[in-house]
N, C-alpha and C positions, 0 to 999 in steps of 0.2 A: 558305508553301507546305505545310508539315507539317500545318497545320490543315485545309486543303483535302483533303489526301490521307487524313487520318484520317476526315473527314466522308464522303468518297466511299466509303471502306472500310466504314464503318458503315452507309451506305445499301445497299451491295451485300449485306452480311451480312443486314440486315433484310429486304430483298427476297427473298433466298434462303430465310430462315426463314418468311416469309409463304407461300411457295409450298409448302414442306414441311408447314406447319401445316394446309394444305388437306385433306391426307389423314393428318395426324398422323405423317408419315414412313413410314407403311405403306399400301401400295396397297389400294384398295377392290376387292372382287371380288363380282360378281353371277352367279348361275347362274339358268337358266330352262329350261322346256320350250317349244320353238318349234313352232308349229302353222301350217303353210302353208295358208291358207284357199282357194287356188286348186286344190290337188291333194290335200289331206288329209295331206301328208307331215309327219312330226314328227322332231324332233332336239333335241339339247341345245345351248344357247348358254351360252358363258362370256364375261363382260365384265370386263376389268381396267382400272381407272383409276389410273395411277401418280401423277397429280396433277390437280386440278381447274383448269379454265381460269381465268385471271385476270380481274379486272374490265376491264383494258385490252383483253384479247383479245375479250371479250364485247362491249364498246363498239365495237371495230373491225368486228366482224361485224354487229351490229345497224345501225350507221351505213351500212355498205356495202349491206346488204339494203334499208334504207329509202330511201337516196339513189340507188343504182344498180341495184337489183334483184337476183334470184337469179343472173343471168348472171355478174355480177362477184363475187358471193359465192364461187363456185367457186374463183377464183384466190386469194382471201384464205384460204379453208380450207386449200387445198393449200400455202399458204406458212406455216402454222403448224406448230409442232413436234409430233412424235408424243408423245402423253400417255397412251397406253394402247392397248388392242387389244380386238377381239372375235373369237371363232372359233366355228364351228359344228362339232358332233360331233368335237371334238379335232383338227380339220383345221388348215390354214394360217390364220393370223390376219390380220385386216384392221386396219391402223393407225387409230386414233382421233386426231383433230386438235382436237376440242372436246368438253368434258364439263363440264356445269354442274348444280348441284343447288340447288333452291329449296324452301323450306318450303311445304307444302300447307296449305290452309285447314282441313283436318281434323286437323292436327297431324303428319301424315306428311310425305312430301317427293315431289318430282317431279325426275326425273333426266333430262336431255336430252343425247344423245351425237350427234356428227355427224362425218362424214368424206366425202371424195370417193368416188364409186362406181366400181369397176372396170368398164370398158366393153371388151367383147370385140371380136374382129375383125368378126364378122357385124354386130353392132350398129352399129359405127363405119362400115362400108361401106354398109349398107342404110339407115341413118338413120331407124329407126322413131320413133314418138312418144316412146318411152322415153328417147331420146338427149337430150330437153329436161329431163330429170330426173336430173342427174349427182350426186345426193346419196344417201347412206345416213344414215338418222336412226333412232335408237332413243329411244323415250320410255318411261320407267318411272314408275309411280305406286306408292309404297311407304307402308305404314302405320308406326306407331311401332315395330314389331318388326322393321322392315326387310324385310317381305314384301309381295308385291302382285302386280301384273300389268303388262303393257306391250305395246307394238307396235314392230315393226321394219319399216321400209320400205326396200327396196333401190333403188326408183326412185320418188321422190315430189317433189312440189312443196313448198317450204317457204315459210312466212310468219312474220310477226312477231306474237306474242301481246303486244298493247299493254298488256293488264292486268298481266301479269307482267314485261314487258320482256324477252322471251325468244324465241329461234327455236323454232318448233314445226312439227309436221306440218300440212299444209294442212287435212286432215280426219282427225282422230285416230279418229273412230268407224268408218271404213271402210278400214282398212289390211289388206293381204293376209297378214301374219305376226303372229299373236297370240303373246304371251309370257306363259305361265302359270306359276304356282308360282315367281314370282321370289323369290329369297332373297339377302340381303346377307351376305357373309362377309369376313373379313379375309384378304388374300392375303399370301404370302410372296414376297419378290423373288428 
């Protein structure tokens, strides 16, 4: 029995270290200038990732999206723990439930962040087309220096990028909020 207990303890410690190693125990912080393409408004966005999503979380999301569609994906995302946040202009933050980074073909990286979208009273009661897009997705494309550009979509359709086996915006080239001057920094907790 002691052997099983020691093995279980070792597994729990190893799993915990693997999660910490994803951000080296220090949160990743990104800043950018957000430009709303619908009305020309601008602001500053801050994104903090306390830990990257695990392979198991990614697999769960991708399997749900592939087998049950985006409708069921919302339930799964809402059930994931908070792993960071993003906020606009220093205001209230929105919890992030998914954060994944992959190496880009040019040596840089692609960061995809996802959460459920807050739906206000008007939208819930009037049920416009946007009600069918309950996700907030942020996609960043960074170079080797941790700088780049991105997109933020407060109401979008998500799809699976089969090439990179990742969740992505349905149409990255035409999203309403551009993120310019994206920079990676180390955050303090």
